[in-house]
N, C-alpha and C positions, 0 to 999 in steps of 0.2 A: 532575479530575472526570470520571467516566465517564458517557456518555450512555445514556439508556434506549434499547434497540434498538427501532427502528421501520424500516419499509421506507424511509422518507425519510432516515434515518441512513445506511443502507446504500447507498442511491442516491447520497447526497452523497459518501460515501467513494469510491464507483466512478465518479463523473462525470468524473474527469479520468484520462487515459491513464497519466500518471506514477504516480498513486496506485495504479491497477490494477496496474501493473508491480511496484511494491514489494510489494503484498499477494500477488500471484502468486509473486513470488520467495521470499517467507517461506512459502509453501505448500509449495514444494520444498526450501527450505534455511533453517534456523533455527539460529543467527543469520545475518545477512548483513551484510557490511561496507558501510558507507556509501559508501566509495570504489568499490566494485563497482557500486552503483546509480548514483552519479554518473557513472561512466565512460560510462554510456549516454547521458547528457545531452550531446548533440553541441555544444550552445552554451553559453557561459558563463551566459547569463541563464537557461537552463533549470536549470543547476546552482544558481544563486541561488534560483530558485522552489522547488527541491527542499528547500533548507535553511530557507528563510524562509516557505513556504507548505505544501507537501505533507506533509513529515514532521510538522511541528507540528500539522497538522490531523489526521492519522491518530493522532498520539500523544493528542490532546485527546479523540478518540473511544474511546480504549482499544484500538485495533486494533493498534498497534505500541508498543513501548518503545524509546526512542532515547537511547543514551548518547552525547551530543555530544563529550565528551572523548575517548572511545576510538573514536568513528565506528562504533558497532555498533548494528544495528537487530534487534530481536527481536520475536517475537510478543507482543502485549500482552494484558492481562487479558481484554479483550473479543474477542480474535481468534476464539474458538469461535463467536461469534455471526454472524460474517460468512463463516466457513469453508464452510458449506453452499452459500452462493451462489456463492463461488469454485469450489467442487467442480462445481457444476451448470454454470457457464460453461465450465470446463475440459472437462468430459465432453461438452459440446456445441459444442466449438471450431469444428467444420466447419458449424455452423448459425447462428453469430453473425457480426456484421460483422467484416470483416478487421482493422479498426483496434481491435478490443477489446483485444488483447494487446500 
């Protein structure tokens, strides 16, 4: 079920650094291997959160499609809704907090 795009939906997707990293990775590379995203999770609990929290949340919003069996993450049907916000953040990288990316 795709959510209707609102600022709150976008803010929820972007509120966690792990989710931002996934979305920014998809901005640059589509598809992304889950193992590449997980390798950035330094601690095991972060990897667990990725699989049980962040990827399912982004998938339910329609921003990503996630093939759990193959471990592949691709842009979801609603990715175009969040892309302008990602582009804006990326273009102003030097003006946003350093923990954004």
